[in-house]
N, C-alpha and C positions, 0 to 999 in steps of 0.2 A: 146450381141454384137457379130458380126461376127468374128472380129480379136481381141483376148484378149489383145494383146500387145499395142493397141492404147488406148489413154485416151480420153474419151468423156466427155466434160465439158458443163454443163448448167450454164450460168451466168445470174444473175438477178439484175436489178437495181430497187429497191423497192421505191414506192411512196405510199401515203395513200390509193388511190383507183385504182391504176394501177401498172403494172410492165413491164419493157422492158426486153427482153431476147434474147440471142443468144445460139446456140448449135454448138460447135466446136468438130471435131474429129481430134486429132493430131494438129499440129501447123498451117496447111494451109488449112484445109477443113472445110468450113462453111456449116453446114447442114440446119439450120433453124434460123429465126430471126423474131421479131415482138414485138408488144405491146398488152398486155391484160388488159382490163378495167372492173371494176365492177361498176354497176350503183346503187348498194344498198348503202344507206347512213349508215344504221345500219349493223353491222357485215360485213363490206366490206372485212376484212381480211379473214373471213371464206368463203365468196363467191369466193374470188380470189383463195384461196387454193383448194377448192373443185371443182369449175367449170373450172378453168384454169390451175393451177399448176399441179394437179394430172394427168390430161390427158397428159401433157408434160412429166412428169416423166415416165408414163407408155409407151408412144410412143417411146421416145428416150433412155430410160434406161441409163442415164449418170453414170459415175463412180464418178464424183465430182459435187457438187452443190455449186456454188460460190455466195456469197453475199457481197456487198460493205458496208463498214461502212460509213454512211453518215456524213455530216459535224457536228461539235459539236453543240449540241442543249441544251435547258434548261432542267433541271432535270425532270420537268413534262412531256415534250414531249418525253424524252428518255424512261420513263417508258411505255408510250403508244406504242412506237416503238418496245420495247422488246417483247411484246406479240405476234405479228405476226412472229417474228423471231423464237420464241419457237415453234409455230405451224408449221412453215415451217420445222424446224429441226425434229420435231416428224414425219411429213409426209415423209421426206427423210429417216428417220430411218426405217419406215415401208417398204420402197422400197429398203432398204439396200444401201443407197447412202451416201457417206461421204460429210459433210458440212464444208465449209471453209469460214470464214469471213475475207476479206482482209482489213487491217487497212490503213487509209490514212497516208502518211508520214507527219512528222512535217515540219513546215516552214523552220527550219534550214537545213533539209536534201534536200529540194526541190531546193534551189537556185532560178533560174528564174521560176516563176509561169507560167504554160501553161494553156490556157483557155480551156473550154470544147469544143468550136468550133474548136480550133486547134487540139485537140485530135480526134474529130470526123472526121476532114479532113484527118488526118493521117490514121485512120481506113479505111476510104473510099478509100484511095490510096492502102492500103494493101489488102482489099477485094473489088475488083472493082465492084462486083455485088451490093454493098451497095451504090454506087455513086448516084443513082437516088433517094435514100431515104434521102440524105443529106439535112437537113433543111437550110434555109437561115440564114446568120449571124444575131444574135439577136441584136436589138437596146435596149438601156437602159430602155425605157418605155414599152417594150414588154415582155410578159411572155415567158417562155421557151417552145419551140415546143415539143410536145409529142414524136416525133421521136428521140429526143436526147437520150432517154432512151436506144434505141437500141445500139447506139454508146458507151454509158457509160458501158453497159453490155459487149460489145465487148472488150473494153479496159480492163475490169476486167479479161476476159478470156485470153487475150494476156499477161497480167501481170502474170497470173498463169502459162501459158505454156512457159514463158520466150522466146518469139519469137523475142524480140527486137534485139538479137545478131545474128539472122540468116541472111543469105546472101540476102534473098528476102525482108526483111524489109527495108523501107526507113529510112535514118538516122534521128533520132529525139532524142535528149538527154534525155528528160523526158516525152516521149509520153505516157508511161504507169505509172500509179500511182506510 
C-alpha cells in the first residue's frame, strides 16, 4: 500500500456459488466493486477462491478482509458454510491479511428493521458511483438481484470503518448492520 496509515478493506458478501465485493481505502474512497461467480457445481468454493478471490487479494492487498455472518440457518447448512470460510481464512493468512467476521445484531438491538433495499439505497447515496448499479425494488415473488451483493458488502465495509457518524454520511439510524 502506498500510504501505510490508510486502512484498505475488502468486504465480501458470500453466497454458495458467488460473492459480491467492495474495496474501500479509508472512509470515503471506493476503489473497486463487483460480483464474482463460479459456474462449477462441484467444488464451487475452491473455484471461487482460486480463480476470483486470490487475484483480488493480490491486486488490492487489503489490510482487513470482512465477511458477513449470514442469517441463522439449520445445523446442516451451517456446517457446509463453515468450510468455505475456513478456506478463505487460510488464503487470507497466506497473504497476511486480517479476517473479521461481523455478526448480525439481535432483534432486540435493532429496533426498527431496515430492509436490504433501504440499506442499498443509503449506500448508493453515500457512494454516488454505485447509483447506476442499484437494482429495482424486489417484489415478493421475485428472487433477489445478484447486484444486491455489492451493496451488502459495502454495508459491511461501512460498518467496519464506522462511517455512519461522519459529516458526509446521510442520516440513517440503523443503515449499517
